N, C-alpha and C positions, 0 to 999 in steps of 0.2 A: 334979732334978739331970740334967745333960746326959749322954746315953748315949754310950759309946764306939762306934766302928764295929763292933768285935768284938761288943759287946752287941746291937747292932742286927741283925747277921748271925745271931747265936744265936737272937734272938727270931723272926726271919723263918723260920729253918729249923725252929724248934720249931712254929710255926704250920703250916708246910708238912707236917711230919711228922704232925700231927693230921689235917689235911685229907686227906692220902694214905690214912690209915686209914679215914676216913669214905668216901672214894671207893671203896676196896676193898669196904666193906660194901655200898655201893649197887650196885657191879658184880655182886655175887652175885645181885641181883634181875634181872640181865640185861635183856631187852627187855620184861619184864612191865609196868613202869610205863607205858611207851610204848604197849604193846598195850591196856592198860586205858584210857588216855587216848583212844586212837583209837576204841575201842568206845564210850566215853562220847559222843564227838563224833558217831559214826554214829547212836546211839540218839537223841541230841538232834536231829540232822538229820532223821531219819525221823519223829520226833514232830511237828516243824514241817511236814513234807510231808503227813503224815496229816491234821493239823488243816486245812491249806490245801485238801486234796481234800474233806474233810468239809464245809467251808464252801461249796465249789463245788457239791457234791451238794445241799446244803440250798437253795442259790440256784436250782438246776435244778428241784428239787421245788416250790419256791415259784412258779417261773415256770409249771410245769405246772398247778398249782392255779389260778393267775391266769387262764391261758388257758381252762381248763375253766369257770371262772366267767363268763368273757366269752362262751363258747359258750351257756351257760344264759341269759345276759342277751339275747343275740341271738335265741335261739329263742323266748324270752318276747315279745320285741318283734315277731318275725315273726307269732306267733299274734295279738298285739294288732292289728297292721296288717291281717292277713287278716280279722279280725272287723270292723274298721272299713270294709274294702272292701265288706262286705255292706250297709253303710248310707250309701254315698256318694251324692251328688246329681247328679254329672256325671262325665264321662270324665277331666277334668283331675285331680280329686281321686283317682280310681281309679288313674290313671297315676302320680301322686305317691306313693301308697301302694305301688304295684307296685315303684317305684324304691327305696323304703325297704326293701321285702322283699328285693330283689335285693342291696342293700348288706349287709344282715344275713346273707344267704346267703354272700356273699363273705367276710365277717368270720369266719363259722364255718369255711369252707374254709381260710382263712389260719391260724386258730388250730389246726385239726386237723393241718395240715402242720407247724406249729411244734411241736406236742406230740410228733409222731413224731420230729422232730429232737432235741428235748430228751430224749426217752426213749432214743434211740440214744446220746446223750452220757452219760446216766445209766448205761447198761449198760457203756459203756467205762470210765467213771470208777469205777464200783463194782468192776470187775475189778481196776483199778489199786489201789484202796483196800484190797481184800481181800488182794492180794499184798503190799502195804506192811505190813499188819497181821501177816501171817505172817513177813515179813522182820524186823520189829522184835522179834517174840517170839523169833526165833532169835538176834538180836543181843543181846537182854537175857539170854538163857540163857548165851551165850558170855561176856558181861560178868560175870555172876554167878560163873561158874567161874573166870575169870581174876582177879576181885577176891578170891575166897577164897584162890586160890594166892598172890596178892600179900600179902594180910593175914597168912597163915600165915608166909610168908617174912619179912615185915616184923616180925612179933611176935617172931621169934627173935633179931633183931638191933636192935630198936627201942631197948631200954634202953641197949645199948652205944653206939649212935649218939647218943642224947640226951646221954650222959655226955661223949662226944668233942666234940659241938657246944658244950657248956657250957665245956669246956676251951679250945676254939678262941676263944670269946668272951673268956675271961680272957686268953688269949695275945695277942689283938689289942690289949689295953690297954697292952701293953709296946711297941707299935710306933707310931711317929709317923704322923700322918694321910697325909702325902705318900708315905711308903713303902707304907702299907697300900693306898692307891689304886693305886699301881704294881703291887703284888702281886696285887690282885684283877683288874686288867686283864690281867696275864700269865696268870693262871689261866684266865681266860675265852678267851684266845687259843689255848690248846692243849687238845686232846681229853683228854689224860691229866691235865690240871689241874696240871701241874708248873710252878711259877713259880720255885722255888729248887732248884737241883740241885748235885750234887757233881762234882768232877773224878774221872773213872774212866779208868784207862789212858791218862793224858795227854790225855783228851778230855772234852768237855762230855757229861754223862750224859743230857742232854735231847735234843740233836740229833746227838751222836756226832762232831761236828767236832773236830779236834785243836786243842789250846790250846798256844800257844808257851811254852817253858820260862820265859822272863822273866815272862810273864803269870801262869803258875802260881805263881811265886815271890811275885808281888804279892798274889795271892789268899790264899796261906798267911800272909802278914804281917798280913792283916786290918786294913789301914790305911785302906782305902776300899772302897766297894761297887763291885764289878766285874760287868759283865754279859757274856754270851757275844756275841762279835762277829757270830755267825751267826744265833742264834735270839732273842737279847735276854733270855734267862733270867738270873736272879741266880745267880752262882757262889759256892760255899763250898768250903772244903777238906775233905778226908776226916776230919780230926780232929774238927771240929764235928759232922759227921754221926755219927761213932762215939759221941760223948758224948750227943747228943740221941736217937738212935735207931739202934742198930747194925744192925738188920735191914733198914734202908732203904738201906744203902750197897751 
């Protein structure tokens, strides 16, 4: 059965009344949900950073081990070439081995220099790593405290909110899809979540701009859905508001 405009307005205001109560419950939580979310992001970011630093440190350590192994190999080759020099048959063989010994000596010096550089990087990264560990522990403690606060606050109103949200879902069933889309869009447009508002002192109670007398009369007749010319909110007369939820007038 096709709804009258009056029934549509009543259904919209009923949904708004329920959502306003939900909004008030959530407002009692203040900035806590946002603070918890921010701390969760901080912890996740630090965990990613710590893992990255740990990987870099592991790579540096592996590089040090590799360079040390290269030094051992070069030293072993040097000893081998020195032994071979004792058994050479001519100067050309001696000079060739001397060249190999020189190359291995240079390889050792390069590796030793690189090891010093790597160890310096390890010292710097370890300091950053340890500070990050301290930082994440502090953030986790802050998050734990804030989460407990939020959980305690939420548990006090959770049941009431669940009931209201269930009522809101039921109320939505009485509203046609087109109007529901417009309502949700309007709720998202305004910080206070008010999409349907009353006339208060000849003005829109959403934006407080004055409504002309003839327009107020049209609103009270409930023959068509009228929106505020200034803010776009759906306007209803005080009588509907008083019937649906007197305390919201």
